[in-house]
C-alpha positions in Angstrom: 30.2 -23.0 -14.1 32.5 -20.0 -13.9 31.4 -16.7 -12.6 33.1 -13.6 -11.1 33.0 -13.3 -7.3 31.8 -9.8 -6.5 30.8 -10.3 -2.9 32.1 -9.4 0.5 30.8 -11.4 3.4 27.6 -9.8 4.5 27.0 -7.7 1.3 28.3 -7.2 -2.2 30.6 -4.9 -4.2 28.6 -3.1 -6.9 29.5 -0.5 -9.5 28.5 2.9 -8.1 28.0 4.7 -11.4 27.7 8.1 -9.7 29.9 9.9 -12.2 26.9 11.0 -14.3 25.6 13.4 -11.6 28.0 13.7 -8.7 29.2 17.1 -9.9 25.8 18.3 -11.0 24.4 21.1 -8.8 20.8 20.9 -7.6 18.4 22.7 -10.0 14.9 23.7 -9.1 12.3 22.1 -11.4 9.4 24.2 -12.5 6.0 23.2 -11.2 4.0 20.8 -13.5 0.5 21.4 -14.9 -0.9 19.0 -12.4 0.2 16.8 -9.5 -0.9 13.4 -8.4 -0.8 12.7 -4.7 -1.0 9.1 -3.7 -2.2 8.6 -0.1 0.4 5.8 0.6 3.6 7.7 0.3 4.7 6.2 3.6 4.8 2.9 5.5 1.6 2.2 7.3 -2.0 3.2 6.8 -2.7 5.5 3.9 -3.7 9.1 4.7 -7.4 9.9 4.8 -8.5 12.2 2.0 -10.0 15.4 3.4 -10.6 17.4 0.2 -13.2 17.1 -2.6 -13.4 17.6 -6.3 -13.6 21.3 -7.2 -12.1 22.5 -4.0 -9.5 25.2 -4.2 -6.2 24.5 -2.5 -2.9 26.4 -1.9 0.7 25.3 -1.5 0.7 23.6 2.0 -3.0 22.8 2.1 -3.6 19.6 3.9 -4.8 17.0 1.4 -4.6 13.7 3.3 -4.8 13.4 7.1 -2.7 11.0 9.1 -4.9 8.1 9.9 -3.6 6.2 12.9 -0.2 6.0 14.5 1.8 4.6 11.5 0.6 7.1 8.9 1.5 10.6 7.7 -0.1 13.9 6.6 0.1 14.8 2.9 0.0 18.4 1.7 -0.4 20.1 -1.7 2.8 21.3 -3.4 1.0 23.6 -5.8 -2.0 25.9 -5.7 -5.0 25.2 -7.8 -8.2 23.1 -7.9 -8.8 19.5 -6.9 -9.6 17.9 -10.3 -10.0 14.2 -9.3 -10.2 12.0 -6.3 -9.9 8.4 -7.5 -8.3 5.0 -7.4 -5.3 4.6 -9.6 -2.7 1.8 -10.2 0.7 3.1 -9.3 3.4 0.5 -9.7 1.6 -2.8 -9.1 -0.8 -1.5 -6.4 -4.1 0.3 -6.6 -4.1 3.4 -4.4 -6.2 6.4 -3.6 -5.0 9.6 -5.2 -5.8 13.2 -5.4 -5.1 15.0 -8.7 -4.7 18.8 -8.5 -4.7 21.2 -11.5 -2.1 24.0 -11.2 -3.4 27.6 -11.4 0.3 28.7 -11.4 -0.4 31.5 -8.8 1.8 29.8 -6.2 -0.3 31.0 -3.3 0.6 29.6 0.0 -1.5 28.3 2.9 -0.7 30.3 6.1 1.5 28.0 8.1 0.2 26.7 11.4 1.7 28.3 14.5 4.9 26.6 15.3 5.0 24.1 18.2 7.8 23.7 20.7 7.0 20.0 20.7 9.2 18.4 18.0 7.1 15.4 17.6 3.9 17.4 16.9 5.8 19.7 14.5 7.1 16.7 12.5 3.7 15.0 12.5 1.8 18.2 11.4 4.2 18.7 8.5 4.1 15.1 7.2 7.8 14.3 7.6 8.7 10.7 6.7 12.0 8.9 6.1 13.1 10.1 2.7 15.8 7.5 2.1 13.3 5.0 0.7 11.5 3.5 3.7 9.0 6.2 4.3 8.6 5.5 8.0 6.7 8.4 9.7 9.4 10.3 11.5 7.3 11.5 14.4 6.9 7.9 15.5 10.6 7.5 15.8 10.7 10.1 18.5 7.7 8.9 20.6 10.0 7.7 23.4 8.7 5.6 26.3 9.5 6.7 29.8 12.6 4.5 30.1 13.9 5.4 26.7 16.5 8.0 25.9 18.0 8.7 22.5 21.7 8.9 23.3 23.0 8.7 19.7 21.5 10.2 16.4 23.0 8.6 13.3 22.5 10.7 10.2 22.6 8.2 7.4 24.5 9.9 4.5 25.9 6.6 3.1 23.9 6.6 -0.1 25.2 3.2 -1.0 22.6 2.5 -3.8 24.2 3.0 -7.3 23.7 6.2 -9.3 22.0 8.3 -6.6 23.8 11.5 -5.6 21.1 13.7 -4.2 22.1 13.5 -0.5 25.8 14.3 -1.2 24.7 17.4 -3.2 22.5 18.5 -0.3 25.4 18.3 2.1 27.7 20.2 -0.3 25.2 22.9 -1.3 23.1 23.2 1.9 25.7 22.6 4.5 24.6 25.4 6.9 21.0 24.2 7.1 22.0 20.6 7.3 24.4 21.1 10.3 21.9 23.5 12.0 19.3 20.8 11.6 21.4 18.3 13.3 22.2 20.7 16.2 18.5 21.6 16.5 17.6 17.9 16.9 20.3 17.4 19.5 19.0 20.3 21.5 15.4 19.5 21.3 15.9 15.8 22.1 18.8 16.2 24.5 20.9 13.8 22.4 24.5 13.3 23.6 26.1 12.7 20.3 25.4 12.7 16.6 27.4 10.6 14.0 27.2 11.4 10.3 27.8 8.1 8.5 29.1 8.5 4.9 30.8 6.4 2.3 34.4 7.1 1.5 33.5 7.7 -2.2 31.7 11.0 -1.2 35.0 12.8 -1.1 33.8 16.4 -1.7 31.1 16.1 0.9 33.6 14.5 3.4 36.0 17.4 2.8 33.3 20.0 3.4 32.0 18.3 6.5 35.5 18.0 8.0 36.0 21.7 7.4 32.6 22.7 8.8 32.1 20.5 11.9 33.3 22.4 15.0 30.9 20.8 17.5 32.5 18.0 19.5 29.1 16.4 19.8 28.9 15.8 16.0 31.3 13.1 14.7 32.0 11.9 11.2 32.2 8.2 10.5 33.6 7.3 7.1 32.5 3.8 5.9 33.9 1.7 3.1 32.1 1.6 -0.3 30.1 -1.5 0.3 26.5 -2.5 -0.4 24.2 -2.4 1.5 26.2 -0.3 4.0 23.4 2.3 4.4 20.7 -0.2 5.6 19.5 0.6 9.1 20.8 -2.5 10.8 24.1 -2.4 8.9 24.9 1.2 9.6 24.1 0.8 13.3 26.6 -2.1 13.4 29.2 -0.2 11.4 28.9 3.0 13.6 28.3 1.7 17.1 29.3 -2.0 16.9 25.8 -3.0 18.1 23.5 -5.6 16.7 19.9 -4.6 16.3 17.9 -7.6 17.5 15.1 -9.0 15.3 11.8 -7.3 15.9 13.4 -4.3 17.7 13.7 -0.7 16.7 16.8 1.4 16.8 15.4 3.3 19.8 15.6 0.1 21.8 19.4 0.6 21.5 19.0 4.3 22.5 19.7 5.1 18.8 17.9 7.2 16.3 18.5 7.2 12.5 17.6 9.9 10.0 18.4 10.3 6.3 20.1 13.5 5.1 16.9 14.7 3.3 14.8 14.0 6.4 17.1 16.1 8.6 16.7 19.0 6.2 12.9 18.6 6.0 12.7 18.5 9.8 14.8 21.6 10.0 12.5 23.5 7.7 9.4 22.2 9.5 10.7 23.5 12.9 12.1 26.8 11.6 9.4 27.7 9.0 6.4 25.4 9.8 7.0 24.2 6.3 5.4 20.9 5.3 7.1 18.2 3.2 6.1 19.4 -0.3 9.3 18.9 -2.3 12.5 16.9 -2.3 15.9 16.6 -4.0 16.3 13.6 -6.3 18.7 12.3 -8.9 17.8 11.6 -12.5 20.3 9.3 -14.1 21.2 6.6 -16.6 22.8 6.7 -20.0 19.5 7.0 -21.9 18.9 10.4 -20.2 20.1 13.3 -22.2 21.1 15.5 -19.3 21.4 13.5 -16.0 21.1 15.8 -13.0 20.0 16.5 -9.5 16.7 18.3 -9.1 14.5 19.8 -6.4 11.1 18.5 -7.4 7.6 19.1 -6.0 5.9 16.1 -4.5 3.3 14.7 -6.9 5.1 15.8 -10.0 4.6 13.3 -12.9 7.8 11.6 -13.8 7.3 12.6 -17.5 7.7 16.3 -16.4 10.9 15.4 -14.7 12.3 13.5 -17.7 11.4 16.4 -20.0 13.4 18.8 -17.8 16.4 16.6 -18.3 16.1 16.8 -22.1 14.2 13.6 -22.6 15.7 10.4 -23.8 18.6 10.0 -26.3 17.8 6.3 -26.5 14.6 4.5 -25.7 15.1 3.0 -22.2 14.3 -0.7 -21.7 13.4 0.0 -18.1 12.6 2.9 -15.8 13.1 2.5 -12.1 11.8 4.5 -9.1 14.8 4.1 -6.8 18.2 2.3 -7.4 18.9 -0.8 -9.5 19.2 -2.9 -6.4 16.1 -2.0 -4.4 14.0 0.2 -6.7 10.6 -0.6 -8.2 9.9 -0.6 -12.0 8.0 2.5 -13.2 5.0 1.3 -15.3 4.0 4.6 -16.6 5.4 8.1 -17.0 2.2 9.4 -15.3 3.4 8.0 -12.1 4.4 10.8 -9.6 7.4 11.6 -7.6 6.7 10.7 -4.0 8.3 11.6 -0.6 10.6 8.6 -0.9 11.7 9.0 -4.5 15.4 9.7 -4.3 16.3 8.5 -7.8 14.7 8.0 -11.2 16.9 5.7 -13.2 16.7 4.8 -16.9 18.5 1.7 -18.2 19.3 0.6 -21.8 18.2 -2.8 -23.1 21.8 -4.1 -22.4 21.9 -2.7 -18.9 18.4 -4.0 -18.0 19.0 -7.4 -19.6 18.5 -10.2 -17.1 20.0 -13.6 -18.3 17.8 -16.6 -18.4 17.3 -18.2 -15.0 19.2 -21.4 -14.4 18.8 -24.1 -11.7 20.4 -23.4 -8.3 23.9 -24.8 -8.1 24.0 -24.7 -4.3 27.0 -22.3 -4.2 25.7 -20.5 -1.0 26.7 -17.1 -2.5 23.4 -15.7 -1.5 23.8 -16.8 2.1 27.3 -15.3 2.3 26.0 -12.0 0.7 23.0 -11.6 3.0 23.8 -8.8 5.4 21.1 -10.0 8.0 22.2 -13.6 8.0 19.2 -15.1 6.2 19.1 -18.1 3.9 17.6 -16.4 0.8 17.4 -19.3 -1.6 15.6 -21.4 1.1 13.0 -18.7 1.4 12.7 -18.5 -2.3 12.3 -22.3 -2.6 9.6 -22.2 0.2 7.7 -19.6 -1.6 7.8 -21.3 -4.9 6.6 -24.5 -3.1 3.7 -22.6 -1.7 4.9 -23.1 1.9 4.4 -19.6 3.3 4.7 -20.9 6.9 8.1 -22.2 6.1 9.1 -18.9 4.5 8.0 -17.1 7.8 9.9 -19.6 9.9 13.0 -18.8 7.9 12.7 -15.1 8.8 11.3 -13.6 5.5 10.0 -10.6 7.4 13.6 -9.8 8.5 14.7 -9.3 4.9 15.8 -5.7 4.3 15.1 -5.9 0.5 18.7 -5.0 -0.4 18.8 -7.3 -3.4 22.3 -8.6 -2.7 21.1 -12.2 -3.1 19.7 -11.7 -6.6 22.8 -9.7 -7.6 25.3 -12.3 -6.6 23.4 -15.3 -7.8 25.3 -17.0 -10.7 22.1 -18.8 -11.7 20.2 -15.4 -11.9 17.3 -16.6 -9.8 14.9 -13.8 -8.9 15.4 -14.4 -5.1 14.4 -10.9 -4.1 11.2 -11.1 -6.1 10.2 -14.3 -4.5 11.1 -12.9 -1.0 9.1 -9.7 -1.6 6.1 -11.9 -2.8 6.4 -14.2 0.3 6.4 -11.1 2.6 3.1 -9.9 1.1 1.7 -13.4 1.6 2.8 -13.5 5.3 1.5 -10.0 6.0 -1.7 -10.7 4.2 -2.5 -13.7 6.3 -2.2 -11.8 9.5 
């Protein structure tokens, strides 16, 4: 069987397809008629709903309260009335949501008095990792007595195809971005910060090189390689350190933050401003006007698509996130969440997945795995119903990059099997 080798050891080369939006400035999207706020917009336990049907809320009103250590606050991004509190299927999961009807008055909740404690400020304002993981940011900075964050890596790699939101933030909001980094360095006594960015982000690199005048802030330009922006990979690329299995970056005296998370933290500290909106990319050839938008959290995806002129061709597939790691959007009623960096539309040809063939034992998935797993062995264990074997093979160490499925000449849904195996392992604990 012949196939084109697209891999590089420990990852793959993928078409970036950023040309659709890389020059598109960020536009502010108008507020929708209603917002839908899922209580699980972060890793960990869902937020606890603290509002009731008929209650009036304002922009910044606390809707869902952090429930435990690994959880996050959720705030309203519009003013109006709580219309529904219900269970709703979003993606493939049933989650608790709060639906708020907009009164279009844009009245604001008076911000809480600022705290000199960075962790408390981040926690109160519901800041989470906005690169896709959604890990509560305040937890990253809960340092033990023996721990010291010596290096902060700002992850501007944006290695997933199509997405250009973070590079536009750097270009258009450079002053706030750099001030946010300096603020974090000061409040956490961090010795150095490294901004990691792919070499394809030429305009952002040029502007950063012209702007940075602080010797404690360095720029690290990385090759255009997927999944270069994954946490473990970027630590290795920047510092030459391996993150051990089961350890967090802080165990290496390292912190990692996404560009959007840095900016959200800056606004939380400076303005006591909760995480109520985010910049995202809307892309794909079926979209009439692909662009970068600043969108209120909870905005229905339908409203976002309409702002881009709708579809010029009916898409075969809509994805929340990139083509490698994103999740299929089942309904246009699904909302933008804190971790939505990209809404991607694909044509039938682009979304077409060839019929799965038998494994030819080429080991391409093993070579491509950036965390040194045996993806096809985990897939086989899952399909055989041997979840214990999947766990023994390290399924929980998978970073969900999708390099294995991308490179597989037999087009086996290896990532789908691994994700399902993960759920089985976690569900058995």
